[in-house]
C-alpha positions in Angstrom: 67.1 25.3 33.6 65.0 22.2 34.4 61.4 21.8 33.2 58.8 22.6 35.8 57.1 19.3 36.8 53.7 21.0 36.8 54.1 22.2 33.2 52.6 20.0 30.5 55.0 18.4 28.0 55.6 20.3 24.8 53.1 18.6 22.5 52.8 19.7 18.9 50.7 22.8 18.2 47.0 22.1 17.8 47.0 18.9 19.9 44.6 20.6 22.4 42.4 22.1 19.6 38.7 21.8 20.2 37.3 18.8 18.1 35.0 19.6 15.2 31.3 19.3 16.4 29.3 16.4 14.9 26.7 18.8 13.7 28.4 21.8 12.0 26.6 25.1 11.5 23.8 25.3 8.9 24.9 27.2 5.8 23.8 30.9 5.9 21.9 32.3 3.0 20.9 28.9 1.6 17.6 28.0 0.0 15.6 25.2 1.5 16.8 22.5 -0.9 20.5 23.5 -0.3 20.5 23.2 3.5 22.5 19.9 3.4 25.5 21.8 1.9 27.2 22.2 5.3 31.0 22.0 6.0 31.1 18.2 6.0 28.9 17.5 3.0 30.5 14.9 0.7 29.3 13.4 -2.6 28.4 10.0 -0.9 26.3 11.3 2.0 23.1 12.1 0.1 23.3 8.8 -1.8 23.9 6.6 1.3 21.3 8.6 3.3 18.7 8.1 0.5 19.3 4.4 0.4 19.1 4.1 4.2 15.9 6.3 4.3 14.2 4.1 1.6 15.3 0.9 3.3 14.3 2.2 6.7 10.9 3.2 5.4 10.2 -0.3 4.0 11.5 -2.1 7.1 9.7 0.1 9.7 6.4 -0.1 7.7 6.7 -3.9 7.4 7.5 -4.2 11.1 4.5 -2.2 12.2 2.3 -4.4 9.9 3.7 -7.5 11.5 3.2 -6.2 15.0 -0.3 -5.1 14.1 -1.0 -8.7 13.0 0.3 -10.0 16.3 -1.9 -7.6 18.2 -4.9 -8.5 16.1 -4.4 -12.2 16.7 -4.1 -11.6 20.4 -7.1 -9.3 20.5 -9.3 -11.6 18.4 -9.5 -9.3 15.4 -9.9 -11.3 12.2 -6.7 -11.2 10.0 -7.8 -11.4 6.4 -4.4 -11.1 4.7 -5.8 -9.0 1.8 -3.8 -6.2 0.2 -6.6 -3.7 0.5 -8.2 -5.0 3.7 -5.8 -7.0 5.9 -7.9 -6.9 9.1 -11.6 -7.6 9.8 -11.9 -4.5 11.9 -11.7 -1.5 9.5 -10.8 1.0 12.3 -8.0 -1.2 13.6 -6.8 -1.7 10.0 -6.8 2.1 9.4 -4.8 2.6 12.7 -2.2 0.0 11.6 -2.0 1.5 8.1 -1.4 5.1 9.4 1.1 3.9 12.1 3.1 2.0 9.5 3.9 5.3 7.8 3.9 7.7 10.8 6.5 5.5 12.6 9.0 6.2 9.9 9.3 9.9 10.8 12.0 9.6 13.5 14.0 7.5 11.1 14.3 10.4 8.6 15.5 12.7 11.4 18.1 10.0 12.4 19.5 9.6 8.9 19.9 13.3 8.6 21.9 13.4 11.9 24.0 10.3 11.5 24.7 10.3 7.8 24.6 13.9 6.7 25.7 15.2 10.1 23.2 18.1 10.1 20.6 19.4 12.4 17.3 17.5 11.9 15.4 20.8 12.1 16.9 21.7 8.7 14.5 19.2 7.3 11.6 21.3 8.6 12.5 24.8 7.3 15.3 27.4 6.7 14.7 28.5 10.3 15.9 25.1 11.5 12.5 24.2 13.0 8.8 24.1 12.4 7.4 27.6 12.2 4.2 26.9 14.1 2.5 30.2 13.6 3.0 29.9 9.8 1.9 26.2 9.9 -1.4 27.1 11.5 -2.1 29.9 9.0 -1.5 27.4 6.2 -4.0 25.0 7.9 -6.6 27.7 7.7 -5.9 28.2 4.0 -6.0 24.5 3.4 -9.4 24.1 5.1 -10.9 26.9 2.9 -9.3 25.3 -0.2 -10.7 21.8 0.8 -14.2 23.1 1.2 -14.2 24.9 -2.2 -12.6 21.8 -3.8 -15.4 19.6 -2.5 -18.0 22.1 -3.8 -16.3 22.0 -7.2 -16.4 18.2 -7.2 -20.0 18.1 -6.3 -20.8 20.7 -9.0 -18.9 18.7 -11.6 -20.8 15.5 -10.7 -24.1 17.4 -11.0 -23.2 19.0 -14.4 -22.1 15.7 -15.9 -25.1 13.8 -14.6 -23.3 11.6 -12.1 -25.3 10.4 -9.0 -24.1 12.4 -6.0 -25.8 10.2 -3.4 -22.5 8.4 -2.6 -20.5 11.5 -2.0 -21.7 12.3 1.5 -23.1 9.5 3.7 -23.9 9.2 7.4 -23.6 5.9 9.3 -24.2 7.4 12.8 -22.0 8.5 15.6 -21.3 5.0 16.9 -19.4 4.1 13.7 -18.0 7.6 13.1 -16.5 8.5 16.4 -14.0 5.6 16.8 -12.6 6.2 13.3 -12.5 9.9 13.9 -10.3 9.5 17.0 -7.9 7.3 15.0 -7.8 9.8 12.1 -7.2 12.9 14.3 -4.5 11.2 16.4 -2.5 9.6 13.6 -3.1 11.4 10.3 -1.0 14.4 11.2 2.0 12.1 11.8 1.3 10.0 8.8 1.0 13.0 6.5 4.1 14.7 8.0 6.2 11.6 7.6 5.4 11.5 3.9 6.2 15.1 3.5 9.5 14.8 5.4 10.6 11.9 3.2 9.3 12.8 -0.3 9.5 16.6 -0.1 12.0 17.2 2.6 14.6 14.5 2.2 14.4 14.1 -1.5 14.5 17.8 -2.3 17.6 18.3 -0.1 19.3 15.2 -1.3 19.2 16.5 -4.9 19.9 20.0 -3.7 23.2 18.8 -2.3 24.4 18.5 -5.9 22.1 20.6 -8.1 21.1 24.3 -8.1 17.7 23.7 -9.7 15.0 22.2 -7.3 13.0 20.7 -10.1 14.8 17.3 -10.4 14.1 16.8 -6.7 10.5 17.9 -7.0 9.8 15.7 -10.0 11.5 12.5 -8.7 10.2 13.0 -5.2 6.7 13.3 -6.6 7.2 10.2 -8.7 8.1 8.3 -5.5 5.1 9.8 -3.7 2.8 8.6 -6.6 4.4 5.1 -6.4 3.5 4.9 -2.7 -0.2 5.2 -3.6 -2.3 2.7 -5.5 -4.1 5.1 -7.8 -4.4 4.6 -11.6 -5.2 6.9 -14.6 -6.8 10.1 -13.3 -5.9 9.3 -9.8 -2.2 9.2 -10.6 -2.5 12.7 -12.3 -4.3 13.9 -9.2 -1.6 12.7 -6.8 1.2 13.9 -9.1 -0.2 17.4 -9.2 -0.6 17.5 -5.4 3.0 16.3 -4.9 4.5 18.7 -7.5 2.7 21.7 -6.0 3.7 20.8 -2.5 7.3 20.6 -3.6 7.2 24.0 -5.3 5.5 25.6 -2.3 8.2 24.1 0.0 10.9 26.0 -2.0 8.8 29.2 -2.3 8.1 29.3 1.4 11.3 27.9 2.7 9.9 25.0 4.6 7.5 22.0 4.8 4.8 23.8 6.8 2.5 24.5 3.8 2.9 21.0 2.5 2.2 19.4 5.8 -0.9 21.6 6.4 -2.4 20.7 3.1 -1.6 17.0 3.4 -3.1 16.8 6.9 -6.3 18.6 6.0 -6.7 16.7 2.8 -6.2 13.3 4.4 -8.4 14.1 7.5 -11.2 15.2 5.1 -10.8 12.1 2.8 -10.7 9.6 5.7 -13.3 11.5 7.6 -15.9 11.4 4.8 -15.3 7.6 4.5 -15.8 7.3 8.3 -18.9 9.3 8.3 -20.4 7.1 5.6 -19.4 4.0 7.5 -17.0 3.0 4.7 -13.6 3.3 6.4 -12.8 -0.2 5.1 -12.4 1.5 1.6 -9.5 3.7 2.9 -7.0 1.5 1.1 -9.0 0.9 -2.0 -7.5 3.5 -4.3 -7.3 2.4 -7.9 -9.2 4.4 -10.5 -11.0 7.7 -9.9 -13.5 9.5 -12.1 -12.2 12.3 -14.2 -14.6 14.7 -12.5 -12.4 14.5 -9.5 -9.9 16.7 -11.3 -12.3 19.6 -11.1 -12.1 19.4 -7.3 -8.4 19.0 -7.3 -7.8 22.0 -9.6 -9.9 24.3 -7.4 -8.5 23.0 -4.2 -4.8 23.2 -5.2 -5.3 26.5 -7.0 -6.9 28.2 -4.0 -4.3 26.8 -1.7 -1.4 27.9 -3.8 -2.7 31.4 -4.3 -3.6 31.8 -0.6 -0.3 30.5 0.7 1.7 32.5 -1.8 -0.2 35.7 -0.9 0.2 35.1 2.9 3.9 34.3 2.5 4.5 37.5 0.8 2.4 39.5 3.2 4.2 37.9 6.2 7.6 38.1 4.5 8.1 34.4 5.3 11.8 33.6 5.1 12.9 31.5 2.1 16.7 31.3 2.9 18.6 30.4 6.0 19.7 33.2 8.3 
């Protein structure tokens, strides 16, 4: 019997099988730091991804600074070339600084998709996305913690006889409002970019190999400290912040708490400088007085307890479904 001309040739079995999707399913029942352990995970993917993320962060930041310099020259803004104050206009300088970090956020997503072949939402939480309702509740806790921390700092200064006149200044609305607009528009993206890189990416890169989250928490926090220019007590302050944010990320199954605290903290810090007309000091980090640890301890403790309590009350998911 001859073969029907309309019949396809007898190719080997499986030749018409559906190709494997580029983004395989997220592992079920996985803790946040284990979300990169999908069906195509290989030993080299977290290593190559980390190298690319670090290189991308450096290149994008440098590119934004170069573009900022070009814009400044075109707009007649003085270019000083100083490490702590590259531009004569402090508000413009703050905008370039924040953009140089905020612009790296899409890069982290891209590396997750292209190198680790996983959904970018797995960087956000075990739900595969930002849990907005939970994020806003964490923002509320962060605001309370920030206010109590500022109160503790003020009290520590008073008790130890330090002049508190420089803590809260006011330069007038004309100087405050332009800086406030820049802060409110860019700080959320700048803070989120740092969290996605130093908490999200690093935790999950180590989690691709290790069961314990602590190596990722410690080394991610060390990188976070290195990004800043603080010394002595300031380094301890930033390390405590980073380590707690890493721990809360694991305990709540996502970056929402860390992003909320980081945004509120940075808006308050930059906002106080702007209110005092000292936004040019935004990059002058260096040494900080030991009394600042009193504010840090109160702020972080209140935030940790509040988030942990709310997470248990809301039964916030800590593993993927």
